[in-house]
C-alpha positions as CSV (number, residue, x, y, z in Angstrom):
1,M,7.3,191.0,-11.8
2,N,6.3,193.9,-14.0
3,Q,7.3,192.9,-17.5
4,S,7.7,196.5,-18.6
5,L,10.6,197.1,-16.2
6,N,14.1,196.4,-17.4
7,T,15.2,194.4,-14.3
8,H,16.8,191.1,-13.3
9,Q,15.2,188.6,-11.0
10,N,18.3,188.3,-9.0
11,I,22.1,188.7,-9.2
12,L,22.6,185.2,-10.7
13,Q,21.1,186.4,-14.0
14,L,24.2,188.6,-14.4
15,I,26.6,185.6,-14.7
16,G,28.4,185.3,-18.0
17,N,28.5,187.4,-21.1
18,T,31.6,189.2,-19.8
19,P,33.4,191.7,-22.1
20,L,36.3,191.1,-24.4
21,I,38.6,194.2,-24.0
22,K,41.5,195.1,-26.3
23,L,44.8,195.4,-24.5
24,N,46.5,198.5,-25.6
25,N,49.4,199.9,-23.4
26,S,50.2,196.5,-21.7
27,A,50.5,194.9,-25.2
28,E,52.4,197.7,-26.8
29,G,55.2,196.4,-29.1
30,L,53.9,192.9,-29.3
31,K,53.1,191.2,-32.6
32,G,49.3,190.6,-33.1
33,D,46.2,191.9,-31.4
34,F,45.6,191.0,-27.7
35,F,42.3,190.9,-25.9
36,A,41.3,190.3,-22.3
37,K,38.3,188.2,-21.4
38,F,37.7,190.0,-18.1
39,E,35.8,187.6,-15.8
40,G,35.9,190.2,-13.0
41,F,32.7,191.5,-14.6
42,N,30.7,188.5,-13.2
43,P,28.6,189.4,-10.2
44,G,30.9,187.3,-7.9
45,H,33.9,189.0,-9.6
46,S,35.4,185.8,-11.1
47,N,35.0,183.1,-13.7
48,K,34.0,180.6,-10.9
49,D,30.5,182.1,-10.9
50,R,30.0,180.1,-14.1
51,I,30.7,176.7,-12.6
52,A,28.9,177.4,-9.3
53,I,25.6,178.1,-11.0
54,H,26.0,175.3,-13.5
55,I,26.9,172.6,-11.0
56,I,24.2,173.6,-8.6
57,D,21.5,173.9,-11.3
58,E,22.5,170.4,-12.5
59,A,22.4,168.9,-9.0
60,E,18.9,170.4,-8.5
61,K,17.7,168.9,-11.9
62,Q,19.0,165.5,-10.8
63,G,17.3,165.7,-7.4
64,I,20.7,165.6,-5.6
65,L,20.2,169.0,-3.9
66,K,17.1,169.3,-1.7
67,P,15.9,172.3,0.3
68,G,18.1,173.0,3.3
69,A,21.0,170.9,1.9
70,T,24.6,171.9,2.5
71,I,27.1,172.6,-0.2
72,I,30.7,171.7,0.6
73,E,33.8,172.6,-1.5
74,T,37.6,172.8,-1.6
75,T,38.6,176.2,-2.8
76,S,41.4,178.8,-3.0
77,G,38.7,181.4,-2.5
78,N,37.0,182.3,-5.8
79,T,34.9,179.1,-6.2
80,G,34.0,179.4,-2.6
81,F,32.7,182.9,-2.9
82,S,30.7,182.0,-6.0
83,L,29.2,178.9,-4.3
84,A,28.4,180.9,-1.2
85,M,26.7,183.6,-3.3
86,V,24.6,181.0,-5.2
87,S,23.8,179.1,-2.0
88,M,22.6,182.2,-0.2
89,I,20.2,183.1,-3.0
90,K,18.9,179.5,-3.5
91,G,18.6,178.8,0.3
92,Y,21.4,176.3,0.8
93,N,24.0,176.1,3.6
94,C,27.7,176.4,2.5
95,I,30.8,175.0,4.1
96,L,34.2,175.7,2.6
97,A,37.7,174.3,3.1
98,V,40.1,177.0,2.1
99,S,43.8,177.1,1.6
100,S,45.8,179.2,4.0
101,K,47.5,180.7,0.9
102,S,44.3,182.5,0.0
103,S,44.3,186.2,0.7
104,K,42.7,187.5,3.9
105,D,40.5,189.5,1.6
106,K,39.1,186.3,0.0
107,I,38.6,184.6,3.4
108,N,36.8,187.6,4.8
109,M,34.5,187.8,1.8
110,L,33.6,184.2,2.2
111,S,32.5,184.8,5.8
112,A,30.6,187.9,4.7
113,M,28.6,185.9,2.2
114,G,27.5,183.6,5.0
115,A,29.8,180.6,4.4
116,Q,31.3,178.5,7.2
117,V,35.0,178.6,6.5
118,H,37.7,176.1,7.5
119,V,41.2,177.5,6.8
120,C,43.7,174.6,6.0
121,P,47.5,174.7,5.7
122,A,48.6,175.2,2.1
123,N,52.0,173.5,2.1
124,V,51.0,169.9,2.9
125,A,50.5,166.9,0.6
126,A,47.1,166.5,-1.1
127,D,46.5,163.2,0.9
128,D,47.5,164.8,4.2
129,P,44.4,164.8,6.5
130,R,45.0,168.6,7.1
131,S,44.9,169.5,3.4
132,Y,41.8,171.3,2.2
133,Y,41.0,168.4,-0.1
134,Q,40.8,165.9,2.8
135,V,39.1,168.4,5.2
136,A,36.3,168.9,2.6
137,K,35.9,165.2,2.2
138,R,35.7,164.7,6.0
139,L,33.2,167.5,6.4
140,H,31.1,165.9,3.6
141,S,31.1,162.6,5.4
142,E,30.1,164.2,8.7
143,T,27.3,166.5,7.3
144,K,23.9,165.0,6.5
145,E,22.3,165.9,3.2
146,S,25.5,167.6,1.9
147,V,26.8,167.7,-1.6
148,Y,30.6,167.9,-2.3
149,I,31.2,169.9,-5.4
150,N,34.7,168.5,-6.0
151,Q,35.6,170.9,-8.8
152,Y,38.9,169.3,-9.5
153,F,37.3,166.0,-10.5
154,N,33.9,167.2,-11.7
155,D,33.2,167.1,-15.5
156,L,30.5,169.8,-15.0
157,N,33.4,172.2,-14.2
158,V,34.6,171.8,-17.8
159,D,31.0,171.7,-19.2
160,A,30.2,175.1,-17.7
161,H,32.9,176.8,-19.8
162,Y,32.2,174.6,-22.9
163,R,28.6,175.9,-22.8
164,T,29.4,179.6,-22.0
165,T,32.9,181.0,-22.0
166,G,34.1,179.2,-25.1
167,P,31.1,180.2,-27.3
168,E,31.3,183.8,-26.0
169,I,35.0,184.1,-27.0
170,W,34.2,182.6,-30.4
171,N,31.4,185.0,-31.1
172,Q,33.1,188.0,-29.7
173,T,36.1,187.5,-32.0
174,K,33.8,186.5,-34.9
175,G,35.8,183.3,-35.1
176,E,39.1,185.1,-35.7
177,I,40.8,183.9,-32.5
178,T,44.2,182.2,-33.1
179,H,45.4,181.7,-29.6
180,L,43.9,181.3,-26.1
181,V,46.0,181.9,-23.1
182,A,44.5,180.8,-19.8
183,S,45.8,179.9,-16.3
184,S,45.3,176.3,-15.3
185,G,44.3,175.3,-11.8
186,T,41.4,172.9,-11.7
187,G,41.6,173.1,-15.5
188,G,37.9,173.6,-16.0
189,T,38.2,177.0,-17.7
190,I,41.0,176.2,-20.2
191,S,39.6,172.7,-21.0
192,G,36.0,173.8,-21.5
193,C,37.1,176.7,-23.7
194,A,39.6,174.6,-25.6
195,K,37.0,171.9,-26.3
196,Y,34.5,174.4,-27.8
197,L,37.1,176.5,-29.7
198,K,38.9,173.5,-31.2
199,E,35.5,172.1,-32.4
200,Q,35.1,175.3,-34.4
201,N,38.8,175.5,-35.5
202,P,41.3,172.8,-34.6
203,N,44.2,175.2,-35.5
204,I,43.5,177.5,-32.5
205,Q,46.5,177.2,-30.1
206,I,45.6,176.6,-26.5
207,I,48.3,177.8,-24.1
208,G,48.1,176.8,-20.4
209,V,49.8,178.9,-17.7
210,D,51.4,177.0,-14.8
211,A,53.3,178.1,-11.7
212,Y,56.8,177.1,-10.6
213,G,56.1,174.6,-7.8
214,S,53.3,173.0,-9.7
215,V,53.2,169.6,-11.5
216,L,51.0,170.5,-14.5
217,K,53.5,171.5,-17.2
218,K,55.7,168.5,-16.7
219,Y,52.7,166.1,-16.5
220,H,51.5,167.6,-19.8
221,E,54.9,166.8,-21.4
222,T,55.6,163.4,-19.8
223,Q,52.3,162.0,-18.5
224,E,54.1,161.5,-15.1
225,L,53.5,163.3,-11.9
226,D,56.9,164.3,-10.5
227,P,56.9,165.0,-6.8
228,K,60.2,166.9,-7.2
229,E,58.3,169.6,-9.0
230,I,56.3,170.4,-5.9
231,Y,57.3,173.3,-3.6
232,P,55.5,176.3,-2.1
233,Y,54.5,179.2,-4.3
234,R,52.4,182.3,-3.7
235,I,50.0,182.6,-6.7
236,E,46.5,181.5,-5.8
237,G,44.2,179.5,-8.1
238,L,47.1,178.5,-10.5
239,G,48.9,175.2,-10.7
240,K,48.4,172.0,-8.6
241,N,50.2,169.4,-6.6
242,L,47.9,166.7,-8.0
243,I,46.4,165.9,-11.4
244,P,42.8,167.1,-11.7
245,T,40.6,165.1,-14.1
246,A,38.9,168.4,-15.0
247,T,42.1,169.2,-16.9
248,H,41.9,167.8,-20.4
249,F,45.6,167.8,-21.3
250,D,45.0,166.5,-24.8
251,L,43.3,169.8,-25.7
252,I,46.2,172.0,-24.5
253,D,49.0,172.6,-27.0
254,H,51.6,174.2,-24.8
255,F,52.3,175.1,-21.1
256,V,54.3,178.1,-19.9
257,K,55.5,178.4,-16.3
258,V,55.6,181.8,-14.6
259,T,57.1,183.1,-11.4
260,D,55.3,184.6,-8.4
261,E,57.3,187.8,-8.6
262,E,56.9,188.5,-12.3
263,S,53.1,187.6,-12.2
264,A,52.6,190.1,-9.3
265,H,54.3,192.9,-11.2
266,T,52.5,192.2,-14.4
267,A,49.1,192.3,-12.6
268,R,50.1,195.7,-11.2
269,K,51.2,196.8,-14.7
270,I,47.9,195.9,-16.2
271,T,46.0,197.8,-13.6
272,R,48.2,200.9,-14.0
273,S,48.3,200.8,-17.8
274,E,44.8,199.5,-18.8
275,G,42.6,200.7,-15.9
276,M,41.5,197.2,-15.3
277,F,41.9,196.2,-11.6
278,V,42.9,192.6,-12.2
279,G,43.9,189.7,-9.9
280,Y,47.1,187.7,-9.4
281,T,46.3,185.0,-12.0
282,S,45.5,187.7,-14.6
283,G,49.0,188.9,-14.1
284,A,50.3,185.3,-14.5
285,A,48.4,184.9,-17.8
286,M,49.7,188.1,-19.2
287,Q,53.3,187.3,-18.0
288,A,53.0,184.1,-20.0
289,V,52.1,186.2,-23.1
290,Y,55.3,188.3,-22.6
291,Q,57.4,185.2,-22.3
292,L,55.9,183.7,-25.5
293,A,56.3,187.0,-27.3
294,E,60.0,186.9,-26.5
295,E,60.2,183.5,-28.3
296,N,58.4,185.0,-31.4
297,Y,55.4,182.7,-30.7
298,F,52.9,185.2,-32.1
299,K,52.6,186.8,-35.6
300,K,51.4,190.1,-36.9
301,D,48.0,188.6,-37.7
302,S,47.6,186.7,-34.4
303,K,44.4,187.3,-32.5
304,V,45.1,186.4,-28.9
305,V,42.6,186.1,-26.1
306,V,43.9,186.1,-22.6
307,I,41.6,185.1,-19.8
308,F,41.7,187.4,-16.8
309,P,40.0,185.2,-14.2
310,D,39.2,187.6,-11.4
311,H,39.1,191.1,-9.9
312,G,42.0,192.8,-8.1
313,S,39.9,193.6,-5.0
314,R,40.6,190.0,-3.9
315,Y,44.3,190.9,-3.5
316,L,44.4,194.2,-1.6
317,S,46.4,192.6,1.2
318,K,48.7,190.8,-1.2
319,I,50.0,192.1,-4.6
320,Y,48.4,195.5,-4.1
321,S,49.9,195.9,-0.6
322,E,53.3,197.5,-0.7
323,D,54.1,196.0,2.7
324,W,53.3,192.5,1.3
325,M,55.3,193.0,-1.9
326,A,58.3,194.3,0.2
327,E,58.0,191.3,2.6
328,Q,58.2,188.9,-0.4
329,G,61.3,190.7,-1.8
330,F,59.4,191.6,-4.9
331,F,60.7,195.2,-5.3
332,D,63.8,196.2,-7.2
333,A,64.9,199.1,-9.3
334,S,64.1,197.3,-12.6
335,N,60.5,196.6,-12.0
336,E,58.9,199.3,-9.9
337,S,58.9,203.1,-9.8
338,Q,61.3,205.2,-7.8
339,H,58.8,206.1,-5.1
340,I,58.4,202.4,-4.3
341,I,62.2,202.0,-4.1
342,K,62.3,204.9,-1.6
343,Y,59.4,203.3,0.3
344,I,61.5,200.1,0.7
345,K,64.6,201.9,1.9
346,E,62.6,203.8,4.4
347,K,61.1,200.6,5.8
348,A,64.5,199.0,6.0
349,S,66.0,201.9,7.9
350,K,63.4,201.7,10.6
């Protein structure tokens, strides 16, 4: 390569160093300053690029991954896309077990990136042979020279964010961060960031965002998995029906639960008010901020970083589809503009 050219060797060199962006209109009236760590700026459009490259690089160093090997993973879509992208560039095969809750946009993107995709029912128990956890394990056992990433139980998931996302946030805020708000799914992002940030300042408050229908918040409070907490919900990549070891609950100070509906509307609000095209879990994280603000959780001098995990292009057939929003019953006069109310009435009259 000509060293005089300002170029990158490949797209993987663009992973990380995502911007921290001040939230203005969407944070109007809230005490403190609020900033979005917008992970949609990664080349694969999500924070999962970080774990994909880190885990694969480590597997190569340890001699686990060899030329022509197959990478297998359980995913709600984002990790799968990142793994497919890295696999394609590095010359590996990629097989993904994907939840049926994942948007069609995500599933189509996985196929476009060359992955073999197995869509599995979302609303089954984690130990059900049809679940995407068990399907991935079966595919791993049936595929020679395959490596199962297993992000929910892989310490490298946490380590990737400890080495990159956490230090970036600390440096971007010049150490002035007081609160971190992050959605919790596998737990790798929030745990890795929390580990690094609390090493710098143990007073930084780490707030996890959970979904109604998930077990994480109650487990954090009681150390017990309550099956009664589990029921179907729509948000992708947030919450769990099992307890991932990649979630370091001792580093998380507080959990907030958010609804599917409010999270969807908040994502749309961010897009309209900030010009950032954000995903469903970004809306969930910001919705948690609103709920905490109502409880006077923040002060005038608070410096709050909210992680926006992915890009809104992954949800064109869901939260950015007026048909989908209407089908879910997510429109009413209090939370959407009048033209959308008119749209619903017209659809209902047909």
